[in-house]
C-alpha positions as CSV (number, residue, x, y, z in Angstrom):
1,X,12.1,-4.8,-12.9
2,X,13.6,-7.2,-15.5
3,X,14.6,-10.7,-14.4
4,X,18.2,-10.1,-15.4
5,X,18.4,-6.9,-13.4
6,X,16.8,-8.6,-10.4
7,X,19.3,-11.5,-10.5
8,X,22.2,-9.1,-10.8
9,X,21.2,-7.1,-7.8
10,X,20.2,-10.0,-5.7
11,X,23.5,-11.8,-6.3
12,X,25.6,-8.7,-5.6
13,X,24.6,-6.2,-2.9
14,X,21.2,-7.8,-2.5
15,X,17.6,-6.6,-2.9
16,X,15.4,-4.9,-0.3
17,X,12.0,-6.2,0.8
18,X,9.7,-4.0,2.9
19,X,7.5,-5.9,5.4
20,X,5.5,-3.3,7.3
21,X,7.8,-1.8,9.9
22,X,10.7,-4.1,8.9
23,X,13.2,-4.0,6.0
24,X,14.9,-7.2,4.8
25,X,18.1,-7.3,2.8
26,X,18.2,-10.5,0.8
27,X,21.3,-11.8,-1.1
28,X,20.6,-14.9,-3.2
29,X,21.8,-16.5,-6.5
30,X,18.8,-18.9,-6.8
31,X,16.7,-17.9,-9.8
32,X,13.6,-19.9,-8.8
33,X,13.5,-18.1,-5.4
34,X,13.7,-14.8,-7.2
35,X,11.0,-15.7,-9.7
36,X,8.6,-16.6,-6.9
37,X,9.5,-13.5,-4.9
38,X,8.9,-11.3,-7.8
39,X,5.5,-12.9,-8.5
40,X,4.3,-12.8,-4.9
41,X,6.0,-9.7,-3.4
42,X,6.3,-7.3,-6.4
43,X,7.6,-4.7,-6.6
44,X,11.0,-5.5,-5.2
45,X,13.7,-2.8,-4.8
46,X,16.7,-3.5,-6.9
47,X,19.0,-1.1,-5.1
48,X,19.9,-1.2,-1.4
49,X,18.8,2.2,0.0
50,X,20.7,4.0,2.6
51,X,19.7,3.4,6.2
52,X,19.3,0.4,8.5
53,X,17.9,-3.0,7.6
54,X,16.4,-5.1,10.3
55,X,17.3,-8.4,8.9
56,X,20.3,-9.3,6.7
57,X,19.4,-12.6,5.0
58,X,21.1,-14.9,2.5
59,X,19.6,-18.0,0.8
60,X,22.1,-19.8,-1.3
61,X,23.6,-23.2,-2.0
62,X,25.8,-24.4,0.9
63,X,29.4,-25.3,0.2
64,X,30.8,-28.8,0.1
65,X,30.2,-31.9,-2.0
66,X,26.8,-32.7,-0.5
67,X,25.3,-29.6,-2.0
68,X,26.6,-30.6,-5.5
69,X,25.1,-34.1,-5.5
70,X,21.8,-33.1,-3.9
71,X,21.2,-29.4,-4.5
72,X,20.2,-27.6,-1.3
73,X,19.4,-24.1,0.0
74,X,20.8,-22.7,3.2
75,X,19.2,-19.8,5.1
76,X,21.7,-17.4,6.8
77,X,20.7,-14.6,9.2
78,X,23.6,-12.2,9.8
79,X,25.9,-14.9,8.5
80,X,24.7,-17.6,10.8
81,X,22.6,-20.7,9.9
82,X,19.8,-21.2,12.5
83,X,18.7,-24.5,10.9
84,X,19.6,-27.3,8.4
85,X,19.4,-26.8,4.6
86,X,16.3,-27.5,2.7
87,X,16.1,-29.0,-0.8
88,X,16.9,-26.3,-3.3
89,X,13.5,-26.5,-4.9
90,X,12.0,-25.6,-1.5
91,X,14.1,-22.4,-1.2
92,X,11.0,-20.2,-1.1
93,X,9.4,-22.0,1.9
94,X,12.8,-21.9,3.5
95,X,12.9,-18.2,3.0
96,X,9.5,-17.7,4.6
97,X,10.2,-20.0,7.5
98,X,13.5,-18.2,8.0
99,X,11.7,-14.8,8.1
100,X,9.3,-16.2,10.7
101,X,12.2,-17.3,12.8
102,X,14.0,-13.9,12.4
103,X,11.0,-11.8,13.4
104,X,9.9,-14.1,16.3
105,X,13.4,-14.1,17.8
106,X,14.3,-10.4,17.4
107,X,11.4,-8.1,17.0
108,X,10.8,-7.6,20.7
109,X,9.9,-4.0,20.6
110,X,6.4,-5.4,19.7
111,X,4.2,-7.7,21.6
112,X,3.9,-10.5,19.0
113,X,0.7,-12.5,18.9
114,X,0.7,-15.8,17.0
115,X,-2.4,-14.7,15.0
116,X,-3.7,-13.6,11.7
117,X,-4.8,-10.0,11.6
118,X,-7.0,-8.2,9.0
119,X,-8.6,-4.8,8.8
120,X,-11.8,-3.2,7.6
121,X,-12.9,0.4,8.1
122,X,-9.9,1.2,10.3
123,X,-10.6,-1.6,12.8
124,X,-8.6,-4.8,13.2
125,X,-9.8,-8.4,13.5
126,X,-7.4,-10.8,15.3
127,X,-7.6,-14.5,14.5
128,X,-5.4,-16.4,16.9
129,X,-3.6,-19.5,15.5
130,X,-5.0,-22.3,17.5
131,X,-4.5,-26.0,16.3
132,X,-7.3,-27.0,14.0
133,X,-8.5,-23.4,13.5
134,X,-8.3,-23.2,9.7
135,X,-6.9,-19.8,10.4
136,X,-4.9,-19.4,7.2
137,X,-7.7,-20.6,4.9
138,X,-10.1,-18.2,6.6
139,X,-7.6,-15.4,6.5
140,X,-7.1,-15.9,2.7
141,X,-10.9,-15.9,2.2
142,X,-11.4,-12.7,4.1
143,X,-8.6,-11.0,2.2
144,X,-10.4,-11.7,-1.0
145,X,-13.7,-10.4,0.3
146,X,-12.6,-6.9,1.1
147,X,-10.5,-7.2,4.2
148,X,-7.0,-5.8,4.2
149,X,-4.3,-8.3,5.2
150,X,-2.0,-7.3,8.0
151,X,-0.4,-10.7,8.5
152,X,-1.3,-14.4,8.5
153,X,1.2,-15.2,11.2
154,X,2.1,-12.2,13.4
155,X,-0.1,-9.8,15.3
156,X,2.3,-6.9,15.8
157,X,1.0,-4.9,18.8
158,X,2.6,-1.6,19.9
159,X,2.6,-1.9,23.7
160,X,2.7,1.9,24.2
161,X,-0.2,2.7,22.0
162,X,-2.2,-0.5,21.5
163,X,-2.1,-0.1,17.7
164,X,-1.7,-3.1,15.5
165,X,0.8,-2.8,12.6
166,X,0.6,-4.4,9.2
167,X,3.3,-6.8,7.9
168,X,1.6,-8.2,4.8
169,X,3.3,-11.4,3.6
170,X,2.2,-14.5,1.7
171,X,-0.4,-16.8,3.2
172,X,0.7,-20.5,3.2
173,X,-2.1,-22.9,2.3
174,X,-1.6,-26.6,3.0
175,X,-3.0,-29.7,1.4
176,X,-6.9,-29.5,0.9
177,X,-6.9,-25.8,1.7
178,X,-5.2,-25.1,-1.6
179,X,-8.1,-26.1,-3.8
180,X,-10.6,-24.7,-1.4
181,X,-9.2,-21.2,-1.9
182,X,-8.6,-21.6,-5.6
183,X,-12.4,-22.3,-5.9
184,X,-13.4,-19.6,-3.4
185,X,-11.2,-16.9,-4.9
186,X,-10.0,-17.9,-8.4
187,X,-8.5,-14.4,-8.7
188,X,-6.0,-15.1,-6.0
189,X,-2.4,-14.8,-7.1
190,X,-0.5,-17.9,-6.0
191,X,3.0,-19.3,-6.2
192,X,4.1,-22.8,-7.2
193,X,3.0,-25.9,-5.3
194,X,5.8,-27.2,-3.0
195,X,5.1,-31.0,-2.4
196,X,6.2,-33.0,0.6
197,X,7.2,-30.2,2.9
198,X,7.2,-30.8,6.6
199,X,3.6,-29.7,6.6
200,X,2.5,-31.5,3.4
201,X,1.9,-29.8,0.1
202,X,2.1,-26.0,0.3
203,X,1.0,-23.2,-2.0
204,X,1.5,-19.5,-1.0
205,X,-1.1,-16.8,-1.7
206,X,0.1,-13.3,-2.4
207,X,-1.1,-10.3,-0.4
208,X,-3.6,-8.2,-2.4
209,X,-2.3,-5.0,-4.0
210,X,-4.2,-2.9,-1.5
211,X,-2.6,-4.8,1.4
212,X,0.9,-4.1,0.1
213,X,0.2,-0.4,-0.9
214,X,-1.2,0.4,2.6
215,X,1.3,-1.5,4.7
216,X,2.3,1.6,6.7
217,X,-1.2,2.1,7.9
218,X,-2.0,0.6,11.3
219,X,-5.4,0.0,12.9
220,X,-7.2,-0.1,16.2
221,X,-8.0,-3.6,17.4
222,X,-11.7,-4.3,17.7
223,X,-12.4,-8.0,17.6
224,X,-10.7,-11.2,18.8
225,X,-12.2,-14.2,17.2
226,X,-11.0,-17.8,17.9
227,X,-11.9,-19.8,14.8
228,X,-12.5,-23.5,14.7
229,X,-13.1,-25.3,11.5
230,X,-15.3,-28.4,11.6
231,X,-16.4,-30.1,8.4
232,X,-20.2,-29.9,7.8
233,X,-20.7,-27.8,10.9
234,X,-23.0,-24.8,10.9
235,X,-21.6,-21.3,11.5
236,X,-21.9,-20.1,15.1
237,X,-20.4,-17.1,16.8
238,X,-20.3,-17.2,20.6
239,X,-19.1,-14.5,23.1
240,X,-15.9,-15.3,25.1
241,X,-15.3,-13.7,28.5
242,X,-12.3,-11.3,28.5
243,X,-10.5,-13.3,31.1
244,X,-10.6,-16.4,29.0
245,X,-9.5,-14.4,25.9
246,X,-6.5,-13.0,27.8
247,X,-5.3,-16.5,28.9
248,X,-5.6,-17.9,25.3
249,X,-3.8,-14.9,23.8
250,X,-1.0,-14.9,26.4
251,X,-0.4,-18.6,25.9
252,X,-0.2,-18.1,22.2
253,X,2.1,-15.1,22.0
254,X,5.7,-15.4,20.8
255,X,7.3,-13.2,23.5
256,X,4.8,-12.8,26.3
257,X,7.1,-14.2,29.0
258,X,10.1,-12.3,27.6
259,X,8.3,-8.9,27.8
260,X,6.8,-9.6,31.2
261,X,4.8,-6.7,32.6
262,X,4.9,-4.8,29.3
263,X,3.1,-7.7,27.6
264,X,0.7,-8.2,30.5
265,X,-0.4,-4.5,30.3
266,X,-0.6,-4.6,26.5
267,X,-2.8,-7.7,26.4
268,X,-5.0,-6.5,29.2
269,X,-5.7,-3.3,27.3
270,X,-6.2,-5.2,24.1
271,X,-8.8,-7.5,25.6
272,X,-10.6,-4.6,27.2
273,X,-10.7,-2.8,23.8
274,X,-12.1,-5.8,21.9
275,X,-15.1,-8.0,21.7
276,X,-14.0,-11.6,21.9
277,X,-15.8,-14.6,20.3
278,X,-15.5,-18.2,19.4
279,X,-16.3,-19.0,15.8
280,X,-17.3,-22.5,14.7
281,X,-17.7,-22.9,11.0
282,X,-17.8,-25.5,8.3
283,X,-18.2,-23.3,5.2
284,X,-16.1,-20.3,4.2
285,X,-18.8,-18.2,2.7
286,X,-20.9,-18.4,5.8
287,X,-17.9,-17.6,8.0
288,X,-17.0,-14.5,6.0
289,X,-20.6,-13.2,6.1
290,X,-20.7,-13.8,9.9
291,X,-17.5,-11.8,10.4
292,X,-18.6,-9.1,8.1
293,X,-21.6,-8.5,10.3
294,X,-19.3,-7.5,13.2
295,X,-18.2,-4.4,11.2
296,X,-20.5,-1.4,11.8
């Protein structure tokens, strides 16, 4: 799709973005946002297809004098602004943050785990997002060593079937992790560096072509691994009792308390179906090899 056609569609009826089970309709007149979207999420749909969209989103300059003197970008979900504007040159991180908010607050037909999820040979690996885990860096490394990305942020679990669903989106790398992945996977497609965000410098890594092409293919959960990055540490995988894994997952789910018994049953079945481990690692290549050994 040409840049001019993309801008015309986005500024009019909007463009469609498929994210696994969700469809997002985006209206924007910010060229830099569109350029980054086209690089990291291609192909984008220029026409709004018939049917229902889960999220109707706008990212544009707010009105008023303030937006003229200091260009800003405002995220709207169904016409409402859930948070304050960002600097306009941070429109793409704002869009991603806004999508996280939209999904976490509305997609309650799924039990949503705050986890990265990847797949190999039809079986899914869950990497819960605990503080200090190095989860995003490990997720990007696995994606570039033959694992299919489901998500870096959301484990979408169907309560009725126990299946995990893909929602491949960009992986945000922060600060030192940016150069780590550029060295580990120089073939990775990345967006621009966004300095001085609320989490430091951020660069987004695009999903692999396979991850995008197969985003309608779910997988059976097989492993729950709680990663912990420690500089200069050896790589060690240690079993975790199911009861402990359940507590950690439930405390780290977006909507466990909202779904109540449905979430309790879904996570109970998930833990029973998976082998759970703690992973301590200090070097990415060793961590990837260790996790590859889980796959039969």
